[in-house]
C-alpha positions in Angstrom: -27.5 -14.0 -8.1 -25.1 -14.7 -11.3 -24.2 -18.4 -11.7 -21.1 -19.8 -10.7 -18.4 -21.6 -12.8 -18.6 -25.1 -13.5 -14.8 -24.8 -11.7 -16.3 -22.8 -8.4 -18.7 -25.3 -8.2 -16.4 -28.0 -8.2 -14.2 -26.6 -5.4 -17.1 -25.9 -3.2 -17.9 -29.4 -3.2 -14.7 -30.4 -1.5 -14.9 -27.8 1.1 -16.8 -29.3 4.5 -18.9 -26.2 5.2 -19.2 -27.3 8.7 -15.5 -27.4 9.4 -13.2 -25.4 10.7 -9.5 -26.4 9.5 -6.1 -26.1 10.5 -3.4 -23.7 8.6 -1.8 -26.6 7.2 -5.1 -28.5 5.7 -6.4 -25.2 4.7 -3.5 -24.2 2.9 -3.9 -27.7 1.0 -7.1 -27.4 0.2 -7.1 -24.0 -1.4 -4.3 -24.7 -3.6 -6.2 -27.5 -4.9 -9.5 -25.7 -5.4 -7.0 -23.0 -7.2 -7.7 -24.3 -10.7 -7.9 -21.4 -12.9 -5.2 -20.7 -15.7 -3.5 -18.3 -14.1 -1.2 -18.0 -10.5 -4.5 -17.6 -8.5 -3.9 -14.9 -5.6 -4.7 -16.5 -2.2 -6.8 -14.1 0.1 -7.1 -13.8 3.8 -10.6 -12.8 5.1 -11.2 -11.8 8.4 -14.5 -11.1 9.8 -13.7 -9.0 12.9 -15.6 -8.1 16.2 -14.8 -3.9 15.9 -17.7 -1.2 15.7 -16.3 0.7 12.4 -18.6 3.6 13.3 -16.0 4.0 16.6 -12.7 5.8 16.0 -11.0 4.2 18.8 -11.8 1.0 17.0 -10.6 1.3 13.9 -7.4 -0.9 12.8 -5.1 0.6 10.2 -1.7 -0.7 10.0 0.9 -2.6 8.1 2.2 -6.0 8.2 5.4 -7.8 7.1 4.8 -11.1 4.9 7.9 -13.3 5.3 7.7 -14.4 2.0 5.7 -11.4 0.2 2.7 -11.5 -1.5 4.3 -12.7 -5.2 2.9 -9.6 -6.8 5.2 -6.7 -7.9 4.3 -3.6 -6.3 4.2 -0.4 -7.8 5.1 2.2 -5.3 4.8 6.2 -5.8 6.7 8.4 -3.6 6.0 12.3 -2.7 9.5 13.5 -1.9 12.0 16.4 -3.1 15.4 16.3 -2.6 17.6 13.9 -1.0 14.5 11.8 0.2 13.5 11.7 -3.6 16.7 10.4 -4.9 16.9 7.6 -1.8 13.3 6.6 -3.1 14.8 6.4 -6.6 17.5 4.3 -5.1 15.7 2.1 -3.5 13.4 1.1 -6.3 10.7 3.5 -6.2 8.5 3.2 -9.3 7.2 7.3 -9.4 8.6 9.6 -7.9 7.7 13.6 -7.8 5.7 16.1 -6.1 3.1 18.7 -7.5 3.5 17.0 -10.9 2.2 13.5 -9.9 -0.2 15.2 -7.9 -1.7 17.2 -10.8 -1.6 13.9 -12.5 -3.8 12.2 -10.0 -6.6 15.1 -9.7 -6.8 16.5 -13.1 -6.7 13.0 -14.9 -7.6 10.5 -12.2 -4.2 8.4 -12.6 -3.8 5.6 -9.9 -1.7 3.0 -12.0 0.1 2.4 -8.5 -0.6 0.0 -5.3 1.0 2.0 -2.7 1.8 5.9 -2.2 4.7 6.9 0.0 5.0 10.7 1.5 7.2 12.5 3.4 5.6 14.4 5.9 6.4 18.1 4.2 4.8 16.6 1.0 1.2 16.5 3.1 0.4 20.1 2.3 1.0 19.3 -1.5 -1.2 15.9 -1.4 -3.6 16.6 1.0 -6.4 17.4 -1.6 -6.0 14.2 -2.9 -7.9 12.3 -0.2 -11.4 12.3 -2.2 -9.4 10.1 -5.1 -7.1 8.2 -3.3 -8.9 7.8 0.0 -11.4 5.7 -1.5 -9.0 3.8 -3.1 -7.0 3.1 0.1 -3.9 4.5 -1.5 -3.9 7.8 0.5 -0.7 8.1 2.1 -1.3 7.9 6.0 1.0 7.9 9.5 -0.9 4.6 10.5 0.0 2.5 7.8 3.8 3.9 7.4 3.2 5.7 4.1 3.7 8.9 5.9 7.5 8.9 7.0 11.0 10.7 6.7 12.6 7.2 5.9 11.0 6.8 2.7 14.3 4.4 1.5 13.0 1.7 4.4 9.3 2.2 3.3 9.7 1.8 -0.4 11.6 -1.6 0.3 9.5 -3.0 2.6 6.5 -2.4 0.6 9.0 -3.9 -2.5 9.8 -7.2 0.2 5.9 -8.0 1.0 4.6 -5.0 3.6 0.6 -5.0 3.0 -1.8 -2.9 4.7 -4.3 -4.3 7.2 -7.0 -2.3 7.2 -10.8 -2.8 8.5 -13.6 -1.9 5.7 -17.2 0.1 6.7 -18.3 -3.2 7.8 -15.2 -4.0 9.8 -13.6 -6.5 8.2 -10.3 -6.9 6.8 -9.4 -8.7 3.3 -5.5 -8.9 2.2 -3.4 -11.5 0.0 -1.2 -13.8 1.4 0.7 -15.0 -1.6 -0.1 -17.3 -4.9 -1.2 -20.6 -5.4 2.6 -21.3 -6.8 4.1 -20.8 -3.7 5.2 -24.2 -1.7 2.9 -25.0 1.1 5.4 -23.7 3.9 5.7 -20.3 2.3 1.7 -19.8 2.3 1.9 -21.2 5.6 4.1 -18.9 7.1 2.8 -15.9 5.7 -0.7 -16.7 7.2 0.5 -17.4 10.2 2.5 -14.1 10.7 -0.6 -12.4 9.2 -2.9 -13.8 11.7 -0.4 -12.8 14.3 0.1 -9.4 13.5 -3.3 -8.2 13.0 -4.2 -9.7 16.3 -1.6 -7.5 17.9 -3.3 -4.6 16.6 -6.3 -5.3 18.3 -7.6 -2.1 19.7 -7.6 -1.5 23.6 -11.2 -0.4 23.4 -12.5 -3.7 21.9 -13.5 -6.3 24.7 -13.5 -9.8 24.3 -12.6 -11.7 20.6 -11.0 -9.9 17.9 -11.8 -12.6 15.2 -15.4 -13.7 14.5 -14.7 -15.6 11.4 -11.4 -16.2 9.9 -11.1 -17.3 6.1 -8.7 -17.8 3.3 -9.8 -18.2 -0.6 -8.0 -18.2 -4.2 -9.2 -15.6 -6.6 -11.7 -17.7 -8.4 -13.0 -20.0 -5.2 -15.0 -20.1 -2.4 -13.6 -19.2 1.3 -12.5 -22.2 3.9 -13.1 -21.3 7.3 -10.0 -21.4 9.5 -9.6 -22.7 13.0 -8.1 -19.5 14.7 -9.0 -20.2 18.3 -5.2 -21.3 18.7 -4.4 -17.0 18.8 -7.2 -16.1 21.5 
């Protein structure tokens, strides 16, 4: 096991591992232990009760954070004609079609955070799944990234929409802001994220969705949350 830094260990000592914290207390504590020299991201980690092997229990959708993530989101849009022009006007960083598909396939280019496509572009980008899929960047109707309304999608992701998607172990990990955010902003982002993800509970799942919930700074240990108020 790699040796942890003194900063990490010092932050860990401030956390009561047997306690589950309220949102307000957890936010105060996560900012206290985020002592790196850069503006650390605050991350939400959820262990769910879903069976990720079952298609009917998958979670993949987008949620909106009222105060954004604090990160500059680079958006690639696959579109042509009027849709391409609207995407540029909305602030997309890259807009194209076959040119960007070839760049991704031939160069392994993935210098973007979100890829959006109009439905007619799927015939062009369908083969990109092997490159973009493992990175969580493949456009999908379920995540709101395959749409005719690219203008709205670009603006939403730029303002703070993020994808909530379970991994192969059934866990969900999303950023909810930065250490530099005011406590109230982080609290609102966190509570909104939890409520929206709870709303994505698969109908096929019986019982509780959340098994464990925690937040952590980029360079720190997790702080367990009391999420009982949600279920």
